[in-house]
N, C-alpha and C positions, 0 to 999 in steps of 0.2 A: 125063136130067136137063136137058140143054141147056146152052148157053153160060152163061146167067145162073146156073143151078144149080151149074155147075162153079165159077164164080167165087165164089159164096156159100160153097160147101163149102171152098174154099181159105181164104177169109177167116175162116171159123168155126173152123178147126182150131187156131188160136192163141189163147192168152189174153194175148198181148202182141205188140207190133209195134215195129219199128225203122225208122229212115229215114236216108237219106243226109244228111250235114251237110257244109257247106263252110266251113272255117275259114281266115282270112286273116291274123290278127295273128301277129307273131313276137317280141313283147316278152317278155323273161324277167322277168315280174313277175306280180302277181295277175291282170292283164288277160290275160296269156299263159296262165295256168293255166285261167281260165274259158273262154277262146275262142281258144286257140292253134291251131297248124297242124301237129300231129304226123301224119305220113303213115300211111295204111293201104293195104295193097297189094291188098285185095280189090276186086271190081267195084262194090260198092254204096256204099262210104263212102270219102271222102277228107277229110283234115283232121279226123279224129276226135279229140275232146278227152276227157280223163278224166271231167269232170263230165257232158258230154253223153252219154257212154255210160251213166253211172249214171242220168241222167235218162231215157234211153230205156228202160232196164230198169224204171224206175218206171212206164212206160206199160203194163206188162203188164196185160192185161185191160181196158184202157180202150176198145178198139175192138170186141171180140167180146162181146156180151151174155151174161150168165150167168143162166139162168132157173131158176125153181123149178117142178118138175113133179110132185112127190109130197108126201104128207102128212109133216109133220115128226115126228121122234122115233121112226120105225119102223125098226128094224134090218133090214138085208137078210137073206134066208134063210140066207146063208152068206157068210163073209168072202171077197172076191174076190181074184184074183191081180192083180199090177201091170198086166199086159197087159189084163185085163178092165176094170180101173178106167179106164185111159187110153182104151181103145176106147169105153167109155161116155161119157167126157168129150168126145171128138171128135164122137161121134154127137149127143149132146145139144146141143153148141155149134152144130151146123148147124141144129137145130130152133129154137134161140133166135135165131140170126142172122136167120132168116126171120120170126120173130114180132115182134121189137122193131123198130118202124119209126121212132119219134122220141121223144126225151126232152130235157128241159132240166135244168140244175142249176147250182149255184154252187160255186166253189172258192176256197180261200185258200192262196196260195203264200207260204211263208216260207223265207228262207235266212239263215244266219249263218256268217260266216267269221272265224276268228281265226288270225293268223300273219303270215308275211312277205307283203307289206310293211306290213300293217296290218289293222284291223278293218273289216268290211263287214257290213251287214245290210239287208234289204229285205223288203217285203210287198206283195202284189198280190191284189186280189179280182177274180175273173173269172166272168162268166156264160157257160155253154157250152150249145150246142144241137147235138144229133146227129140227122141224118136218114139213114136207110138208103138206099143201102148204104154210102156212103163219103164223107159230108160232115160236117164239124164246123166250127161257127162260134164264135169266141171274142169276147166283148165285155168290155173292161176297165172295171170299175166304179170302182176306186180303186187308187192305188199310192203307196208311200212308201219312203224310204230310198235306198240306192245306185242311181243311174241306170245304172251299169255292170251291176249284177246284174239289174236290171229288163230292160234291153235285150239283154244278152248271155247271160242264163240263162233268165229266165221266158219272154220272148217267143220265144226260140229253141226252148224246150221246146214251146210251143204250135205253132210251125211244124213241128217234128219230129213231133208227134202227128198233125197233118193229113197229112203225108207218109206216116206209118206206115200209113194206110189203104190205101196202094198194094199191090196184090196181089203184085207181085214181091218187095217188101220183106218181106211177111209170110211168104212161103214159106221164107225163109232162117232164120227165128227161131221158127217155129211150135212150140208145146209139144206135140210128138208124137213118135212112134217114129222118124221120119226124122232128127230133129235131136238127140234125147236118148235115154239109157237110164234106166229107172226101176226102182227096187227098193222093194218094199213094206216099210216100217219098222214099221208097226203099225196098229192099228185102235182109235180112241179113242171109246168109247160115251159119250154125254152126253144129258141130257134135252132140251137145246136143239137137238140135231142131231149125230149121230155123224160122225166124220171118218176117212177113210183118210189115212195119213201116208206119203209116198213121198219117197225121196231122188232127186235129179235130177242127172245128169251129162251134159254135152254130148258128142256123138260126136266132134266136132272142137273143139279149144280155140281159140276166136276171141274177139275183143273184143265180138262181137255176141251171144254166148250167155252163160248163167250156170250156176252150180252151186249146189245148196242143197237145200231141202225145200219141198214143197207139201202143203197140207192140202186134200183134196177131200171135199166134202159127200157123205155116203153115200146120201142120198135123192135129191138133185138132180143129182149129178155135176157140180158147179160148183166151181171153185177158190175156196176161202174165205180162204186165206192163203198167202203166199209169203215165204220167207226165203232170201236168197242173196247171191252176190257174182259179179262178172264172171268168166267162165271163164279169161280171160287179162288180166293187168294192162293197163289201157288206156294207160298211159303211164309213162315213167320218173318223172314228177313225183308219182305217187300210190303209196303203200305198200299201202293196202288200201281197199276200198269195201264197205260193208254196206248191204243193202236189205231193207226189210220192207214188205209190202203186205197190206192187210186189206180184205175185201169183205163186204158185208151185203145183206140182202134189201130190195128196194124193190118192193112189190107182188108180181108174179109173177116178178120178175127179181132177180138179184144184180148190184150195181154197186160200183165202188171206193168205199171209205169213208175210208181214210187211206193215205198213202205216207210212209215214213220212210227217209232215206238219209243215210249219214255217210261221209266220205272223209278219210283221213289223208294229208297232203302231206309229201314228203321234206324240205322246208325247215322243217318244224316246225309247219305250220299244220293246221287242222282245219275242215272244212266240214260243215254240217248243213242238210239240206233237208227240209221237211215240206210235204205237200199234203193239205189236209182238204177232203172233198167233202160237200156238204150241199144240202138243199132240192131233192131230185130231184122231177121231175114227168114221169110217163109220158104223152106226148102222143098216141101212136098205137101200137097193138099188135094183132096178130092172135092168135086163140086158139092156145095152145100145143098141140102134138101130144101126146096122152096115149098113152104106149106101154104095151101090155099084156104084152109078152114078159117072161119071166123075165130078170132083170138078167144073170145068169151066162151066158145063152144069146146075148147080143149078140155079134156077130162082132168 
C-alpha cells in the first residue's frame, strides 16, 4: 500500500478525532469552566477542560468521509455480527477517504450557558473547506454574543478540529476494535435505509473515549448517528455530558448534519452546544470503489 496508503488507512479507521489542547486559565468561575487547566496525565493532552473534551467528541466523523456505495433500501442477505459490521465500516472508510478530495460547507455554532456566575450565549457562522488528506480552513462569516464563548469555545473547537487530522491523535480514538468493544443491539429495517445498532464500550476508560450507541447504515456501512457520553468524567466540575451526532447523505457521501451536546455543572449550571451543518458542496471526488464481495465475507 505504501506510506501514503498506510497513512490514509489509519486516518480512515476513525469516525472521530481528538486533539491536544493547552489550557492556561486558573480562575474558578465560568472562564475557568470553559477554558481552565485541569491536568491530564496522558501523552496527548494537557490542560483538558470538560467542555473541550465534549467538543472534541462532537468532532466524531468530521474528518473521515462517510460514503454511499450501494442502492438504498436493500436489506443485506443476512444480519451480520458486530465484528462484521465494524470490519465493513473500517474497510469502507478507507475507500471513502481516498475518494473524497475536497468539499465546502457552512456551519452555525450556538452555545447557551445558565448558572454560576451568570448567563452566557453566543452564535458564530463559519465557512469550512476540507482538502484531502489533512487540511481544513475556517472562515468566520459572522459572530454575536459572548466574546468569551466565541474566543474560548468556538475558535478553540476549530483549532482542535484542525489538529484532530493529525495521524497520531486519530490512532488513540479511532472507532475500531483496538479502542472499543462492540455488541450488536439490533437491526432496524426502514424504507429510507436500514440500520445496525451497536453498543460501544471503550477498552480503557479515558477522557478521550466515549461510551454509548452507534447506528450504522446497513447498505453503506457509514455511521449515521451517535449517542454517547465521555467514558470518564472530564473534570470535577461536570456531573454529566451527553452528546448526539447525526449524519446525512450529500451526493455520494455522508457528512455531519447536526451535533448536540449538553453538560451539567456541579455548581448548578447547564451548558448546551449545537452545531448545524448546511450548504455542502462536493468540490472534488474520485469514483468510489464498488465492491462485489458478499458483505458477510469481508474480513
